[in-house]
C-alpha positions as CSV (number, residue, x, y, z in Angstrom):
1,M,-35.0,-57.2,108.6
2,Y,-32.0,-57.4,106.5
3,P,-29.0,-55.3,107.6
4,E,-28.5,-52.2,105.7
5,K,-25.6,-52.2,103.2
6,A,-22.7,-50.2,104.3
7,E,-21.7,-47.4,102.0
8,R,-18.9,-48.3,99.7
9,R,-15.8,-46.2,100.5
10,P,-13.3,-45.3,97.8
11,D,-10.2,-47.4,97.7
12,P,-7.3,-46.1,99.7
13,E,-4.9,-44.1,97.6
14,G,-1.3,-45.2,97.5
15,C,1.8,-43.1,98.2
16,L,2.5,-42.9,94.5
17,T,-0.8,-41.1,93.9
18,A,-0.2,-38.7,96.8
19,A,3.3,-38.0,95.6
20,I,2.2,-37.3,92.0
21,R,-0.9,-35.2,92.9
22,I,0.6,-32.2,94.6
23,P,3.4,-31.3,92.1
24,V,1.0,-32.0,89.1
25,R,-1.6,-29.6,90.6
26,I,0.9,-26.9,91.3
27,V,2.4,-27.1,87.8
28,V,-1.1,-27.2,86.2
29,L,-2.3,-24.3,88.3
30,I,0.7,-22.2,87.3
31,V,0.0,-23.0,83.6
32,V,-3.8,-22.8,83.7
33,V,-4.3,-19.5,85.6
34,P,-2.9,-17.2,82.8
35,V,-4.9,-19.2,80.2
36,R,-8.1,-18.7,82.3
37,L,-7.4,-15.0,82.7
38,V,-6.8,-14.6,79.0
39,W,-9.9,-16.7,78.3
40,D,-12.1,-14.6,80.6
41,A,-10.7,-11.4,79.1
42,L,-11.4,-12.6,75.6
43,A,-14.9,-13.7,76.6
44,L,-15.6,-10.3,78.2
45,C,-14.2,-8.5,75.1
46,G,-16.2,-10.8,72.8
47,G,-19.5,-10.1,74.7
48,F,-18.9,-6.4,74.6
49,L,-17.9,-6.5,70.9
50,G,-21.1,-8.6,70.2
51,R,-23.3,-6.2,72.1
52,V,-21.8,-3.0,70.7
53,L,-20.7,-3.9,67.1
54,L,-21.8,-7.3,65.9
55,R,-25.5,-7.2,66.9
56,P,-26.0,-3.7,65.4
57,L,-24.2,-4.9,62.3
58,G,-26.4,-7.9,62.2
59,R,-29.5,-5.9,62.5
60,A,-28.3,-3.5,59.8
61,F,-27.5,-6.4,57.6
62,D,-31.0,-7.9,58.2
63,W,-32.6,-4.5,57.4
64,F,-30.4,-4.2,54.3
65,H,-31.2,-7.7,53.2
66,E,-34.9,-7.3,53.9
67,H,-35.4,-3.8,52.3
68,V,-32.7,-3.9,49.6
69,L,-31.2,-7.3,48.7
70,A,-34.5,-9.2,48.9
71,P,-36.5,-6.8,46.7
72,V,-33.6,-6.6,44.2
73,G,-33.3,-10.3,44.2
74,R,-37.0,-10.8,43.7
75,G,-37.0,-8.3,40.9
76,I,-34.0,-10.0,39.2
77,A,-35.7,-13.4,39.7
78,R,-38.9,-12.2,38.1
79,M,-37.0,-10.5,35.3
80,A,-35.0,-13.7,34.7
81,E,-38.2,-15.7,34.8
82,A,-39.9,-13.4,32.3
83,V,-36.8,-13.6,30.0
84,A,-36.7,-17.4,30.3
85,T,-40.4,-17.6,29.6
86,A,-40.0,-15.4,26.6
87,A,-37.0,-17.3,25.4
88,W,-38.9,-20.6,25.8
89,W,-41.9,-19.3,23.9
90,L,-39.5,-18.0,21.2
91,C,-37.7,-21.3,20.9
92,K,-41.0,-23.1,20.7
93,A,-42.2,-20.7,18.1
94,V,-39.0,-21.0,16.0
95,F,-38.0,-24.6,16.5
96,Y,-41.0,-26.6,17.7
97,W,-44.2,-25.4,16.3
98,P,-43.1,-25.2,12.6
99,W,-41.7,-28.8,12.7
100,L,-44.8,-30.0,14.6
101,G,-47.1,-28.4,12.0
102,L,-44.9,-29.8,9.2
103,W,-45.1,-33.3,10.7
104,R,-48.8,-33.2,11.6
105,Y,-50.2,-31.4,8.5
106,V,-47.7,-32.3,5.8
107,V,-45.6,-35.5,6.4
108,V,-48.3,-37.6,8.2
109,P,-51.0,-36.9,5.6
110,L,-48.6,-37.5,2.7
111,A,-47.4,-40.7,4.3
112,V,-50.9,-41.9,5.0
113,H,-52.4,-41.0,1.7
114,L,-49.4,-41.8,-0.6
115,I,-47.7,-44.8,1.1
116,A,-49.8,-46.4,3.8
117,A,-53.2,-46.4,2.0
118,P,-51.8,-47.7,-1.4
119,A,-49.8,-50.3,0.4
120,A,-52.8,-51.5,2.5
121,W,-54.9,-51.5,-0.6
122,L,-52.2,-53.6,-2.5
123,Y,-51.9,-56.0,0.4
124,R,-55.6,-56.4,0.9
125,T,-56.7,-56.5,-2.8
126,V,-53.7,-58.1,-4.6
127,L,-51.2,-59.9,-2.4
128,T,-53.7,-61.6,-0.1
129,P,-55.8,-63.2,-2.9
130,L,-52.6,-64.1,-4.8
131,G,-51.0,-65.8,-1.8
132,R,-54.2,-67.7,-1.1
133,G,-54.4,-68.9,-4.7
134,L,-50.7,-70.0,-4.7
135,A,-51.2,-71.9,-1.5
136,R,-54.3,-73.7,-2.9
137,G,-52.4,-74.5,-6.2
138,A,-49.4,-75.9,-4.3
139,A,-51.7,-78.1,-2.1
140,W,-53.6,-79.3,-5.2
141,L,-50.3,-80.1,-7.0
142,Y,-48.9,-82.0,-4.0
143,A,-52.1,-84.0,-3.6
144,R,-52.5,-84.8,-7.3
145,L,-49.0,-85.3,-8.6
146,L,-46.2,-85.6,-6.0
147,A,-48.1,-87.7,-3.4
148,P,-48.3,-90.8,-5.7
149,L,-44.7,-90.5,-6.9
150,G,-43.3,-89.9,-3.4
151,R,-43.5,-93.5,-2.1
152,G,-41.2,-94.9,-4.8
153,T,-38.8,-91.9,-4.5
154,R,-38.6,-92.4,-0.8
155,L,-37.8,-96.1,-1.1
156,A,-35.0,-95.4,-3.7
157,L,-33.5,-92.7,-1.5
158,W,-33.6,-95.0,1.5
159,A,-31.9,-97.9,-0.4
160,A,-29.2,-95.5,-1.7
161,L,-28.4,-93.5,1.3
162,V,-29.6,-95.1,4.6
163,W,-29.3,-98.9,4.3
164,P,-25.5,-99.0,3.5
165,W,-24.6,-96.8,6.5
166,T,-26.9,-98.8,8.8
167,A,-25.4,-102.1,7.8
168,L,-21.8,-100.7,8.2
169,W,-22.7,-99.5,11.7
170,R,-24.5,-102.6,12.8
171,Y,-22.3,-105.3,11.3
172,V,-18.8,-103.7,11.3
173,V,-18.4,-100.8,13.7
174,V,-20.4,-102.2,16.6
175,P,-18.6,-105.6,16.7
176,L,-15.2,-104.0,16.4
177,A,-16.0,-101.6,19.2
178,S,-17.4,-104.3,21.5
179,G,-14.4,-106.6,20.9
180,A,-11.9,-103.8,21.5
181,Y,-13.7,-102.9,24.8
182,R,-13.9,-106.5,26.0
183,Y,-10.5,-107.8,25.1
184,V,-8.3,-104.7,25.1
185,L,-9.7,-101.8,27.1
186,T,-11.2,-103.8,30.1
187,P,-7.8,-105.5,31.0
188,L,-6.0,-102.3,30.4
189,G,-8.4,-100.5,32.8
190,H,-8.1,-103.2,35.5
191,G,-4.3,-102.9,35.4
192,L,-4.4,-99.1,35.5
193,A,-6.9,-99.3,38.5
194,W,-4.5,-101.7,40.4
195,I,-1.6,-99.3,39.7
196,G,-3.7,-96.4,40.9
197,R,-4.7,-98.1,44.1
198,G,-1.0,-98.8,44.8
199,L,-0.2,-95.2,44.2
200,V,-3.0,-94.1,46.5
201,W,-1.7,-96.3,49.3
202,L,1.8,-95.0,48.7
203,G,0.5,-91.4,48.8
204,K,-1.4,-92.1,52.0
205,G,1.8,-93.4,53.6
206,I,3.8,-90.5,52.4
207,A,1.1,-88.1,53.6
208,A,1.0,-89.7,57.1
209,G,4.8,-89.5,57.4
210,L,4.8,-85.9,56.3
211,M,1.9,-85.2,58.8
212,W,3.9,-86.7,61.7
213,V,7.0,-84.7,60.6
214,G,4.9,-81.5,60.3
215,K,3.3,-82.1,63.7
216,G,6.7,-82.6,65.4
217,L,8.1,-79.5,63.7
218,S,5.0,-77.5,64.7
219,I,5.3,-78.6,68.3
220,G,9.0,-77.8,68.3
221,L,8.3,-74.4,66.8
222,M,5.5,-73.7,69.2
223,W,7.7,-74.5,72.2
224,L,10.5,-72.4,70.7
225,G,8.2,-69.5,70.1
226,K,6.8,-69.8,73.6
227,V,10.3,-69.8,75.1
228,L,11.6,-67.0,72.9
229,V,8.6,-64.8,72.4
230,V,5.6,-65.5,74.7
231,I,7.4,-65.9,78.0
232,P,9.5,-62.7,77.5
233,A,6.4,-60.8,76.3
234,V,4.4,-61.9,79.4
235,F,7.3,-60.9,81.6
236,L,7.7,-57.6,79.9
237,Y,3.9,-56.9,80.1
238,R,3.5,-58.1,83.7
239,W,6.6,-56.5,85.2
240,V,7.3,-53.5,83.0
241,L,4.3,-52.4,80.8
242,A,1.6,-52.9,83.4
243,P,3.3,-50.9,86.2
244,V,4.3,-48.2,83.7
245,G,0.7,-48.2,82.4
246,R,-0.7,-47.9,85.9
247,V,1.7,-45.0,86.6
248,L,0.7,-43.3,83.4
249,A,-2.9,-43.9,84.1
250,V,-2.5,-42.3,87.6
251,I,-0.6,-39.4,86.1
252,G,-3.3,-38.9,83.4
253,R,-6.1,-39.1,85.9
254,E,-4.3,-36.7,88.2
255,I,-3.5,-34.3,85.4
256,G,-7.3,-34.4,84.4
257,D,-8.4,-33.7,88.0
258,A,-5.7,-31.1,88.3
259,L,-6.9,-29.4,85.2
260,A,-10.5,-29.3,86.4
261,V,-9.5,-28.0,89.9
262,A,-7.0,-25.5,88.4
263,W,-9.7,-24.3,85.9
264,R,-12.2,-23.7,88.8
265,V,-9.5,-22.0,90.9
266,A,-8.4,-19.9,88.0
267,G,-12.1,-18.9,87.5
268,Y,-12.3,-17.7,91.1
269,L,-9.0,-15.9,90.7
270,S,-10.2,-14.3,87.4
271,L,-13.4,-13.2,89.1
272,A,-11.4,-11.8,92.0
273,V,-9.0,-10.0,89.7
274,G,-11.9,-8.6,87.7
275,R,-13.6,-7.4,90.8
276,A,-10.4,-5.9,92.0
277,L,-9.8,-4.1,88.7
278,K,-13.5,-2.9,88.8
279,W,-13.0,-1.6,92.3
280,L,-9.7,0.1,91.4
281,A,-11.3,1.7,88.3
282,W,-14.3,2.8,90.3
283,N,-12.1,4.4,93.0
284,L,-9.6,5.9,90.7
285,L,-11.9,7.1,87.9
286,G,-15.6,6.5,88.5
287,R,-15.9,8.0,92.0
288,P,-13.8,11.1,91.3
289,L,-15.7,11.7,88.0
290,R,-19.0,11.2,89.8
291,W,-18.0,13.6,92.6
292,F,-16.8,16.1,90.0
293,Y,-20.0,15.8,88.0
294,R,-22.4,15.9,91.0
295,D,-20.6,18.4,93.2
296,V,-19.0,20.7,90.6
297,C,-20.5,20.4,87.2
298,T,-24.1,20.1,88.3
299,P,-24.1,23.3,90.5
300,V,-22.1,25.2,87.9
301,G,-24.6,24.1,85.3
302,H,-27.5,25.1,87.4
303,V,-25.9,28.5,88.1
304,V,-25.2,29.0,84.4
305,R,-28.7,27.9,83.5
306,D,-30.5,30.1,86.0
307,A,-28.2,33.2,85.9
308,L,-27.1,33.3,82.3
309,W,-29.0,30.9,80.0
310,R,-32.6,31.6,81.0
311,P,-32.3,35.4,81.1
312,A,-30.4,35.3,77.8
313,K,-33.0,33.1,76.4
314,E,-35.9,35.3,77.6
315,A,-34.1,38.4,76.4
316,A,-33.6,36.8,73.0
317,V,-37.2,35.8,72.9
318,E,-38.4,39.3,73.8
319,T,-36.0,40.8,71.3
320,G,-37.2,38.5,68.6
321,R,-40.8,39.4,69.4
322,A,-40.0,43.1,69.3
323,V,-38.1,42.7,66.0
324,R,-41.0,40.8,64.5
325,A,-43.5,43.4,65.7
326,A,-41.3,46.2,64.3
327,L,-40.9,44.4,61.0
328,A,-44.7,43.8,60.8
329,S,-45.4,47.5,61.6
330,A,-42.9,48.6,59.0
331,R,-44.5,46.3,56.4
332,E,-47.9,47.6,57.3
333,T,-46.7,51.2,57.0
334,V,-45.1,50.6,53.7
335,R,-48.2,48.8,52.4
336,R,-50.5,51.7,53.5
337,A,-48.2,54.3,52.0
338,R,-48.1,52.4,48.7
339,R,-51.9,52.1,48.7
340,E,-52.3,55.8,49.5
341,A,-49.8,56.8,46.7
342,W,-51.7,54.6,44.3
343,H,-55.1,56.1,45.3
344,A,-53.6,59.6,44.9
345,L,-52.4,58.8,41.4
346,V,-55.3,56.7,40.1
347,G,-58.3,57.8,42.1
348,G,-60.4,57.0,45.1
349,E,-61.8,53.6,45.8
350,R,-65.4,52.9,46.6
351,R,-65.6,51.0,49.9
352,P,-68.5,48.6,50.2
353,E,-71.0,49.3,52.8
354,P,-72.0,46.6,55.3
355,V,-75.3,44.8,54.6
356,N,-77.5,43.9,57.5
357,A,-79.1,40.6,56.7
358,I,-82.5,39.7,58.1
359,R,-82.3,36.8,60.5
360,G,-84.3,33.7,59.8
361,Q,-84.1,34.1,55.9
362,A,-81.6,32.7,53.5
363,R,-80.3,34.4,50.4
364,N,-80.5,33.1,46.8
365,L,-79.5,34.5,43.4
366,G,-82.6,36.7,43.0
367,G,-84.7,34.0,41.2
368,A,-82.1,33.5,38.4
369,A,-81.2,30.1,39.8
370,P,-83.3,27.4,41.4
371,Q,-84.3,28.1,45.0
372,Q,-81.5,26.7,47.3
373,T,-82.2,27.2,50.9
374,L,-81.1,25.7,54.1
375,P,-83.4,23.5,56.1
376,G,-85.7,25.6,58.3
377,M,-84.8,28.9,56.5
378,V,-87.1,31.1,54.3
379,A,-85.6,32.0,50.9
380,E,-85.1,35.7,50.1
381,A,-84.2,37.4,46.9
382,E,-80.5,38.3,46.5
383,I,-79.9,42.1,45.8
384,S,-76.5,43.2,44.8
385,L,-74.7,46.1,46.3
386,R,-74.8,48.1,43.1
387,K,-78.7,48.0,42.9
388,R,-78.9,49.0,46.5
389,G,-76.7,52.1,45.7
């Protein structure tokens, strides 16, 4: 069994870290607490504003967009599409179809029947046979007349133009060129090559000397740069920048940790302040208002409702009913008086007597119309009141 690995403990902190941490956390806490309080207040106001104002406005805008803007936009889009389609068809009818018809039914037939067909007929009927005849005539003329005469003509041209230049090149230019190359250019080239090799060796020596000089200068400059630049830079980095960087890193880390801790502490403080304000508002306003509403307003309201409102309501209802009944009785009295006055002036009115219909039979129009009865009922002739007297 292998021994269990011991838990790695954090490195011990130095006195510098402990000396920096406490002041930094105090300062950061003093700075962050107001910011956190303001942030929590703004977040609370923002949430309340979003619930009360922004969400209803958003829903209203969604409804307005869905029921107003979208239909109007679709109507405008359809109208624009219809206008564009009409404009497109109008443009085609004005600018495209006339030229297409002119090209298809005027220009192309004229070009085919007046230019292409005559040209093809001329090429096929006239130019092709003429070209074939000229080719056969030229072949016959070369074979019968120019071929026998060509051999002598070629010999004369060769003797006049080719042989003199060939002899000049072979017996004059070539010997002069070979002699100049052998006796002039070759020695001159060997001498120039020897001089070039000497110059090359001289250049190599000069280059080697310059190389050694440059090497020595580079070594001296490197040593001088090391003494004047590198060693001071290493000293500055090792004994100044590195400690300052470590101190700044510790300060930055502690500031970050302090900000995190102060933000959490400020959150707890903000929560405590909020709860305290809530408790204070409840005890100063909410609880008295609740007591006043429950112990004062509610009994008074019940008393007013039971003692005043309900009797007044019932009295008003009864009064309304009585007024409506009185008005109905007055209207009926006026209507009867008017009817009686009319009867006294014009004459009496015959009142129809009630007719006792026999059960089990249905009435029709006395045979004037087709028999229309109900199912299970016997049809009976219809007799008007006048005939019955």
